[in-house]
SERO-4910 file (N, C-alpha, C, O; in steps of 0.05 Angstrom, whole numbers):
BEGIN
 pado doro    nc1    nc2    nc3   cac1   cac2   cac3    cc1    cc2    cc3    oc1    oc2    oc3
  Unk    A   -353    308     16   -339    283      8   -357    274    -19   -381    280    -21
  Unk    A   -343    260    -40   -344    264    -64   -368    237    -71   -366    218    -55
  Unk    A   -383    235    -86   -399    217    -96   -384    197   -103   -363    196   -115
  Unk    A   -407    168    -89   -383    142   -102   -387    135   -130   -405    139   -146
  Unk    A   -368    125   -131   -364    115   -162   -382     98   -169   -398     89   -153
  Unk    A   -379     92   -201   -405     67   -210   -391     40   -195   -368     35   -190
  Unk    A   -412     26   -190   -401     -4   -178   -404    -24   -202   -424    -28   -214
  Unk    A   -379    -36   -207   -382    -54   -229   -384    -84   -208   -377    -86   -184
  Unk    A   -398   -109   -229   -407   -124   -219   -383   -143   -210   -363   -139   -224
  Unk    A   -380   -162   -192   -353   -174   -178   -341   -195   -200   -317   -202   -203
  Unk    A   -355   -199   -210   -349   -222   -239   -334   -206   -255   -311   -215   -260
  Unk    A   -338   -186   -264   -319   -168   -277   -301   -168   -279   -288   -168   -300
  Unk    A   -286   -165   -244   -263   -156   -227   -248   -175   -224   -224   -172   -226
  Unk    A   -263   -203   -219   -247   -226   -208   -237   -245   -240   -217   -258   -236
  Unk    A   -244   -246   -257   -238   -259   -282   -212   -271   -285   -207   -295   -290
  Unk    A   -194   -249   -281   -171   -253   -286   -151   -242   -266   -130   -232   -272
  Unk    A   -163   -246   -234   -152   -242   -216   -122   -252   -209   -123   -275   -216
  Unk    A   -106   -250   -203    -86   -263   -191    -64   -246   -174    -56   -224   -180
  Unk    A    -53   -264   -152    -32   -238   -137     -9   -239   -156     -2   -255   -173
  Unk    A      9   -205   -145     23   -205   -162     49   -221   -172     61   -220   -194
  Unk    A     53   -239   -149     79   -254   -153     69   -272   -175     89   -286   -181
  Unk    A     50   -278   -189     45   -292   -211     40   -286   -237     32   -302   -254
  Unk    A     46   -252   -240     42   -242   -262     63   -247   -283     86   -247   -275
  Unk    A     57   -250   -306     72   -260   -324     96   -238   -332     98   -215   -323
  Unk    A    112   -251   -351    131   -234   -357    128   -212   -378    146   -195   -380
  Unk    A    110   -213   -393    101   -194   -415     98   -167   -403    109   -146   -411
  Unk    A     82   -171   -384     75   -144   -363     99   -134   -354    106   -112   -361
  Unk    A    111   -145   -340    141   -130   -329    156   -118   -353    169    -98   -345
  Unk    A    159   -122   -378    166   -118   -398    157    -92   -412    171    -73   -419
  Unk    A    131    -93   -414    111    -67   -421    121    -45   -399    126    -22   -405
  Unk    A    124    -54   -376    127    -30   -356    152    -23   -355    154      2   -354
  Unk    A    176    -35   -355    195    -30   -356    196     -8   -374    202     13   -364
  Unk    A    189     -7   -407    194      4   -426    181     34   -426    190     52   -440
  Unk    A    158     35   -408    147     63   -406    153     72   -377    150     97   -374
  Unk    A    158     62   -359    162     80   -334    177     97   -330    192     95   -350
  Unk    A    187    119   -312    207    130   -305    215    122   -281    203    115   -260
  Unk    A    239    123   -287    258    115   -270    276    127   -248    282    119   -226
  Unk    A    285    152   -266    306    167   -252    293    187   -227    272    200   -228
  Unk    A    315    186   -206    304    199   -179    299    221   -184    304    228   -207
  Unk    A    289    237   -169    284    265   -172    297    279   -148    301    303   -150
  Unk    A    305    265   -127    318    271   -100    327    256    -90    321    233    -95
  Unk    A    347    262    -71    370    237    -54    349    223    -37    325    230    -33
  Unk    A    363    202    -28    352    184     -6    362    194     23    384    203     30
  Unk    A    338    190     39    343    200     74    355    182     82    351    162     69
  Unk    A    372    180    101    387    163    113    371    161    150    374    180    165
  Unk    A    360    141    156    354    120    137    333    126    117    320    147    116
  Unk    A    332    105    100    312    119     85    283    122     87    276    116    110
  Unk    A    266    128     72    240    131     68    230    109     62    230    107     37
  Unk    A    221     91     71    204     66     48    184     62     47    176     40     40
  Unk    A    165     86     53    136     88     46    136     94     19    146    115     13
  Unk    A    128     79      2    137     88    -31    152     67    -38    140     52    -54
  Unk    A    176     59    -31    196     42    -39    195     14    -21    186      8      1
  Unk    A    210      0    -40    209    -30    -36    226    -34    -12    250    -27    -16
  Unk    A    221    -45     12    234    -47     32    249    -81     33    268    -89     46
  Unk    A    229    -97     13    239   -123     14    238   -128    -21    228   -112    -37
  Unk    A    247   -145    -27    252   -148    -65    223   -150    -71    214   -135    -89
  Unk    A    203   -171    -55    176   -169    -63    156   -152    -60    135   -155    -71
  Unk    A    162   -135    -45    135   -115    -32    147    -92    -29    171    -91    -24
  Unk    A    134    -71    -31    136    -43    -25    120    -33      1    101    -46     10
  Unk    A    128    -10     10    124      0     36     99     21     24    100     33      3
  Unk    A     77     24     42     51     41     34     61     62     48     78     76     37
  Unk    A     51     69     76     51     94     91     63     89    121     55     68    131
  Unk    A     72     98    128     76    106    157     53    113    172     39    132    168
  Unk    A     51     89    198     31     94    214     37     87    240     57     74    246
  Unk    A     17     96    260     29     93    294      9     74    300    -12     73    288
  Unk    A     15     57    321     -1     41    329     10     42    364     30     32    373
  Unk    A    -10     57    377     -2     70    409     22     79    403     28     96    386
  Unk    A     39     66    421     73     78    413     88     68    396    112     72    399
  Unk    A     80     55    377     94     34    353     93     49    331     71     57    323
  Unk    A    111     55    320    115     65    292    115     40    271    133     23    273
  Unk    A     94     40    250     90     12    236     93     29    205     89     53    200
  Unk    A    102      8    186    100     13    159     76     -3    154     70    -23    168
  Unk    A     63      4    134     45    -11    121     51    -24     95     62    -12     77
  Unk    A     42    -51     94     45    -63     67     25    -81     62      5    -79     77
  Unk    A     24   -101     44      6   -124     28      4   -142     52     25   -148     64
  Unk    A    -14   -150     60    -27   -175     72    -13   -198     56      0   -212     71
  Unk    A    -11   -204     35     -4   -223     22     28   -232     12     35   -250     -3
  Unk    A     50   -205     30     79   -204     20     91   -230     40    108   -246     33
  Unk    A     78   -230     67     94   -249     82     71   -259    109     46   -255    112
  Unk    A     85   -270    120     59   -280    142     64   -270    166     87   -267    173
  Unk    A     40   -263    184     40   -245    207     59   -260    231     61   -284    234
  Unk    A     71   -240    246     93   -258    265    118   -260    260    135   -261    277
  Unk    A    123   -260    227    157   -267    213    172   -241    225    160   -220    229
  Unk    A    192   -244    228    219   -227    231    225   -221    210    221   -241    196
  Unk    A    235   -199    195    245   -189    171    265   -181    173    269   -163    190
  Unk    A    286   -191    157    316   -190    169    333   -177    141    327   -190    121
  Unk    A    345   -165    137    358   -155    107    383   -174    102    392   -187    120
  Unk    A    393   -174     77    417   -196     64    438   -190     93    452   -208    100
  Unk    A    438   -178    100    468   -175    124    450   -194    153    461   -203    173
  Unk    A    430   -194    148    421   -216    173    406   -194    203    400   -203    225
  Unk    A    403   -165    194    405   -141    209    371   -142    215    358   -151    196
  Unk    A    355   -131    241    328   -132    235    319   -112    220    330    -90    221
  Unk    A    296   -117    203    279    -93    187    257    -94    204    247    -72    205
  Unk    A    242   -111    219    217   -111    230    203   -136    239    214   -157    236
  Unk    A    179   -136    250    160   -153    256    136   -151    245    121   -131    248
  Unk    A    130   -171    233    100   -166    213     76   -166    241     78   -182    260
  Unk    A     61   -151    239     37   -155    249      8   -166    247     12   -181    228
  Unk    A    -12   -169    251    -37   -175    245    -42   -159    216    -32   -138    209
  Unk    A    -65   -180    198    -74   -168    180   -103   -157    187   -114   -165    207
  Unk    A   -112   -140    171   -139   -130    175   -152   -150    166   -143   -164    148
  Unk    A   -178   -154    179   -200   -173    179   -227   -169    189   -236   -161    211
  Unk    A   -237   -177    167   -272   -167    181   -283   -198    194   -277   -220    185
  Unk    A   -300   -192    215   -317   -215    218   -338   -228    211   -346   -251    217
  Unk    A   -350   -209    195   -372   -219    184   -366   -230    148   -365   -218    127
  Unk    A   -363   -253    156   -344   -262    129   -361   -289    121   -378   -293    139
  Unk    A   -363   -309    100   -381   -332     96   -362   -350    109   -339   -342    112
  Unk    A   -371   -377    117   -352   -395    124   -328   -410    109   -332   -421     88
  Unk    A   -309   -409    117   -287   -419    106   -271   -401     85   -254   -408     69
  Unk    A   -282   -373     92   -265   -353     69   -253   -336     87   -259   -338    111
  Unk    A   -231   -313     78   -222   -296     91   -236   -272     76   -244   -271     53
  Unk    A   -236   -254     96   -247   -222     89   -233   -204     97   -221   -208    118
  Unk    A   -231   -181     86   -222   -163     94   -229   -132     87   -238   -126     65
  Unk    A   -226   -117    101   -226    -86     90   -212    -72     68   -218    -56     51
  Unk    A   -190    -84     75   -168    -72     51   -143    -95     62   -142   -107     84
  Unk    A   -121    -99     38   -104   -123     38    -77   -110     50    -56   -110     37
  Unk    A    -78    -99     76    -59    -90     96    -57   -106    121    -74   -115    136
  Unk    A    -26   -106    121    -18   -111    155      4    -94    155     11    -81    135
  Unk    A     18    -95    182     47    -74    189     64    -85    189     62   -109    184
  Unk    A     85    -75    195    111    -82    198    116    -57    220    114    -33    217
  Unk    A    124    -74    245    137    -57    268    167    -57    263    182    -76    259
  Unk    A    173    -28    264    208    -25    248    225    -24    277    219    -15    299
  Unk    A    244    -36    269    263    -43    289    278     -7    286    282      5    265
  Unk    A    282      3    313    288     24    316    308     45    300    306     70    299
  Unk    A    327     27    288    343     41    269    333     44    242    347     58    228
  Unk    A    315     36    233    301     38    208    272     59    208    255     62    190
  Unk    A    273     72    232    251     94    230    265    123    220    286    133    228
  Unk    A    250    133    201    264    161    189    253    183    201    239    199    189
  Unk    A    261    183    228    249    206    239    252    229    226    269    233    209
  Unk    A    233    248    235    239    274    215    216    269    189    209    290    179
  Unk    A    205    247    178    199    240    156    176    224    150    169    218    127
  Unk    A    164    215    177    139    198    178    122    206    164    106    188    159
  Unk    A    119    226    155     93    240    138    101    249    107     92    267     93
  Unk    A    120    232    101    132    235     71    126    206     58    129    185     72
  Unk    A    119    205     30    119    182     19    137    191     -7    135    213    -18
  Unk    A    158    167    -15    177    171    -29    164    164    -60    162    140    -65
  Unk    A    158    178    -78    152    170    -96    172    169   -121    164    173   -144
  Unk    A    197    162   -115    214    165   -137    221    185   -156    232    206   -148
  Unk    A    213    181   -186    218    201   -203    193    224   -200    194    243   -216
  Unk    A    175    222   -183    151    236   -176    164    250   -155    150    267   -145
  Unk    A    184    249   -146    190    264   -117    179    259    -94    159    245    -94
  Unk    A    191    271    -67    168    268    -45    151    279    -34    156    302    -27
  Unk    A    129    270    -27    107    285    -22    106    279     10    112    259     23
  Unk    A     94    304     17     94    301     44     56    313     61     43    334     57
  Unk    A     54    297     74     25    304     83     25    328    103     45    334    115
  Unk    A      2    340    106      4    366    122    -14    352    149    -32    336    147
  Unk    A     -5    361    170    -25    352    194    -49    352    193    -62    371    185
  Unk    A    -58    330    201    -85    326    204    -98    311    173   -122    306    172
  Unk    A    -80    306    150    -93    296    122    -99    265    129    -86    247    139
  Unk    A   -127    268    120   -141    244    128   -136    220    102   -130    229     80
  Unk    A   -136    195    104   -132    177     86   -159    179     77   -178    190     88
  Unk    A   -160    166     51   -185    165     33   -199    145     36   -187    124     32
  Unk    A   -227    141     42   -245    115     38   -253    106     13   -253    125     -3
  Unk    A   -259     82      3   -275     74    -13   -289     96    -34   -286    103    -58
  Unk    A   -307    102     -9   -333    119    -17   -319    149    -31   -331    163    -46
  Unk    A   -293    155    -22   -282    183    -28   -263    179    -56   -246    196    -64
  Unk    A   -271    152    -69   -251    152    -92   -275    150   -116   -296    138   -114
  Unk    A   -267    162   -136   -288    161   -157   -275    155   -185   -252    163   -190
  Unk    A   -292    138   -206   -276    134   -231   -274    164   -247   -291    182   -249
  Unk    A   -245    162   -258   -242    184   -273   -218    196   -251   -202    210   -263
  Unk    A   -214    195   -231   -192    208   -210   -166    200   -220   -161    177   -229
  Unk    A   -151    215   -219   -118    205   -224   -106    200   -201   -111    213   -180
  Unk    A    -89    181   -201    -76    167   -185    -43    161   -190    -37    156   -213
  Unk    A    -27    162   -175      4    155   -173     12    133   -156      0    125   -136
  Unk    A     32    124   -164     42    100   -154     78     93   -155     89    103   -175
  Unk    A     86     85   -147    116     82   -152    133     54   -143    157     55   -138
  Unk    A    120     30   -142    128      7   -137    157      3   -152    161     18   -171
  Unk    A    175    -15   -145    201    -15   -156    211      6   -170    220      6   -193
  Unk    A    210     28   -150    228     52   -170    214     59   -195    227     72   -211
  Unk    A    186     53   -202    186     59   -228    152     76   -223    130     67   -214
  Unk    A    158     98   -232    139    120   -223    115    121   -249    122    128   -272
  Unk    A     86    114   -244     65    116   -262     40    132   -248     31    132   -225
  Unk    A     35    144   -270      3    158   -255    -18    153   -276    -10    148   -299
  Unk    A    -38    153   -273    -60    143   -288    -87    146   -282    -91    162   -264
  Unk    A   -111    134   -292   -138    142   -285   -153    114   -266   -151     90   -271
  Unk    A   -163    124   -250   -177    100   -233   -208     95   -258   -221    113   -268
  Unk    A   -213     66   -261   -228     64   -284   -251     44   -275   -271     45   -290
  Unk    A   -252     30   -258   -274     15   -237   -276     12   -214   -254      3   -207
  Unk    A   -290     13   -197   -284     11   -165   -313    -15   -159   -335    -12   -168
  Unk    A   -308    -31   -146   -327    -57   -138   -317    -76   -118   -294    -77   -112
  Unk    A   -335    -90   -108   -329   -114    -92   -310   -127   -109   -308   -123   -133
  Unk    A   -289   -148    -90   -278   -171   -106   -275   -191    -95   -259   -191    -76
  Unk    A   -285   -207   -101   -296   -237    -83   -287   -264   -102   -304   -281   -108
  Unk    A   -265   -266   -110   -255   -286   -119   -254   -311   -110   -242   -311    -89
  Unk    A   -260   -331   -117   -269   -358   -105   -248   -368    -91   -252   -386    -75
  Unk    A   -220   -357    -96   -196   -370    -83   -178   -354    -67   -157   -361    -56
  Unk    A   -190   -330    -68   -173   -306    -57   -192   -299    -34   -214   -309    -31
  Unk    A   -177   -274    -15   -187   -259      2   -219   -242     -6   -216   -228    -25
  Unk    A   -239   -242      3   -257   -232     -7   -262   -195     14   -267   -191     37
  Unk    A   -256   -171    -11   -250   -149     -8   -283   -133    -17   -293   -131    -40
  Unk    A   -294   -125      8   -316   -104     -5   -309    -79    -22   -327    -65    -31
  Unk    A   -284    -72    -26   -276    -51    -47   -253    -60    -57   -235    -68    -42
  Unk    A   -249    -58    -85   -230    -60    -96   -233    -43   -118   -250    -46   -135
  Unk    A   -214    -23   -120   -207     -2   -139   -188     -9   -165   -169    -25   -160
  Unk    A   -191     -1   -190   -180    -15   -207   -168     13   -227   -186     27   -237
  Unk    A   -143     20   -232   -129     38   -242   -120     21   -274   -121     -2   -281
  Unk    A   -109     46   -289    -98     33   -315    -71     28   -321    -62     23   -343
  Unk    A    -57     32   -296    -32     28   -300    -26     -6   -299    -41    -21   -288
  Unk    A     -3    -14   -311      2    -40   -306     23    -42   -278     39    -24   -271
  Unk    A     19    -64   -267     35    -75   -246     42   -100   -248     31   -117   -263
  Unk    A     65   -105   -230     75   -132   -235     96   -141   -207     96   -128   -187
  Unk    A    108   -160   -209    122   -169   -186    141   -145   -164    162   -134   -171
  Unk    A    130   -143   -145    153   -128   -130    132    -98   -132    144    -77   -127
  Unk    A    111    -96   -137     94    -69   -139     75    -75   -108     69    -54    -96
  Unk    A     69    -96    -98     44   -103    -77     59    -88    -48     81    -90    -38
  Unk    A     39    -75    -42     45    -62    -13     49    -32    -18     47    -16      1
  Unk    A     55    -23    -42     65     12    -47     41     23    -43     19     12    -45
  Unk    A     48     50    -37     21     68    -34     19     77    -58     36     79    -75
  Unk    A    -15     87    -57    -25     96    -77    -42    122    -70    -61    125    -55
  Unk    A    -29    141    -86    -46    167    -79    -62    173    -97    -60    166   -121
  Unk    A    -80    185    -86   -111    195   -114   -114    224   -105   -118    232    -83
  Unk    A   -111    238   -129   -112    265   -122    -93    276   -105    -99    296    -92
  Unk    A    -72    265   -103    -49    277    -84    -54    263    -58    -35    266    -42
  Unk    A    -73    250    -48    -81    239    -26    -71    216    -14    -54    203    -26
  Unk    A    -77    209     10    -64    180     17    -90    160      9   -111    162     21
  Unk    A    -85    142    -13   -117    130    -11   -117    104    -14   -139     95    -21
  Unk    A    -90     79    -11    -93     55    -14    -64     43    -17    -44     58    -16
  Unk    A    -61     13    -20    -39      3    -19    -43    -17    -45    -63    -30    -47
  Unk    A    -24    -18    -63    -29    -44    -86    -32    -74    -76    -19    -85    -59
  Unk    A    -51    -84    -90    -59   -105    -75    -64   -129    -91    -66   -152    -81
  Unk    A    -67   -125   -117    -72   -145   -139    -70   -137   -161    -69   -112   -164
  Unk    A    -69   -154   -181    -65   -141   -215    -88   -164   -224    -90   -188   -218
  Unk    A   -107   -146   -244   -127   -154   -256   -123   -148   -286   -124   -126   -298
  Unk    A   -120   -176   -295   -116   -172   -329    -91   -152   -335    -92   -137   -355
  Unk    A    -69   -151   -318    -52   -137   -322    -47   -112   -308    -25   -103   -305
  Unk    A    -70   -100   -297    -77    -75   -282    -79    -68   -260    -94    -84   -248
  Unk    A    -70    -49   -247    -71    -42   -220    -97    -48   -204   -119    -42   -213
  Unk    A    -95    -62   -179   -125    -62   -162   -107    -58   -138    -86    -70   -133
  Unk    A   -124    -32   -123   -114    -30    -95   -140    -24    -75   -161    -12    -81
  Unk    A   -135    -33    -56   -164    -27    -32   -155     -7    -16   -131     -3    -10
  Unk    A   -177      8     -6   -176     25      3   -158     27     32   -155      7     46
  Unk    A   -146     58     39   -134     59     62   -145     61     82   -137     45    100
  Unk    A   -169     82     89   -176     90    114   -195     60    123   -187     50    144
  Unk    A   -207     52    117   -221     22    120   -199      6    141   -203     -2    164
  Unk    A   -168      1    121   -160    -18    134   -140     -7    156   -130    -24    171
  Unk    A   -131     23    163   -123     32    186   -142     36    207   -133     36    230
  Unk    A   -172     39    204   -189     39    229   -194     10    237   -198      6    261
  Unk    A   -195    -13    216   -196    -40    230   -174    -45    246   -179    -55    268
  Unk    A   -152    -41    239   -120    -43    254   -118    -29    274    -99    -35    289
  Unk    A   -136     -7    282   -133     19    299   -103     35    302    -89     39    322
  Unk    A   -100     41    272    -78     59    265    -78     82    256    -95     89    240
  Unk    A    -62     96    265    -67    134    264    -42    131    241    -20    121    245
  Unk    A    -53    145    213    -36    148    187    -17    177    202    -26    194    217
  Unk    A      8    173    192     32    196    208     27    211    186     30    203    163
  Unk    A     16    238    195     17    265    186     30    286    200     22    309    196
  Unk    A     45    282    213     73    301    218     96    284    226     94    261    232
  Unk    A    115    297    224    143    288    217    153    268    225    166    251    213
  Unk    A    145    271    266    150    245    281    124    237    293    118    232    317
  Unk    A    109    237    271     81    220    278     71    228    308     55    213    319
  Unk    A     80    249    321     71    258    348     86    239    371     78    236    394
  Unk    A    100    232    365    122    217    383    147    223    382    154    242    367
  Unk    A    164    210    395    194    215    396    213    189    401    200    173    415
  Unk    A    232    182    395    253    165    395    251    152    417    250    128    418
  Unk    A    249    169    439    250    162    473    231    150    482    233    135    501
  Unk    A    209    154    470    176    144    471    172    124    458    157    107    467
  Unk    A    184    121    431    172     97    415    183     69    425    207     63    427
  Unk    A    158     52    432    158     23    437    162      5    409    143     -3    395
  Unk    A    191      0    402    200    -19    379    209    -47    386    218    -56    407
  Unk    A    204    -60    364    214    -90    370    241    -89    375    253   -110    380
***
């Protein structure tokens, strides 16, 4: 296990915290100018949504399994639990599940180990044979070996290299701070990891790889920069298993989907 990175004061992190839907236009322009957008691989059919936008405002993080149901992880602030997602033609994408939540929380606040919830996918939206894959756009497909563990907060360190690809804009950078997040009008997170890449509307929920490993999902914008919450704690809270085999140790015949 890697040593715990230096913890920064919560007040340092929360001063300019905004949910991604409120990000300013200047950040979007800066990102468009420098990100890589040319895909290096063809899309599967159905497409892999891990790492890619499955709705306009949010991207998919990783595929996981809850009992016999295949789910896509995304950010808990994208939509409301229980909502049914549909595409522009009215066809079902999936049903949103519960948010990760911590019972030990100040009165009147919402606390979570990570900013995640799930989308239980419609059967025709599952890319069987590719559930252990993340589509990083210009960064290529990344395939997890069987048994790959999601990283916890304590396994990410300042100086680690990360990669993201929300909105089909591939970016990489360096972790610059790690600490609690307790903005007074937002969810309380025990761990928020800050990276030096810019993020904007549509990045929320996207996969974050650290040292090439599944590490978290894009959760917040902090002074224009990436804020992500750790993956391992969120999966454990929701009773999920990260998919690290092509069919996630399941099959279309045995899967129970909405």
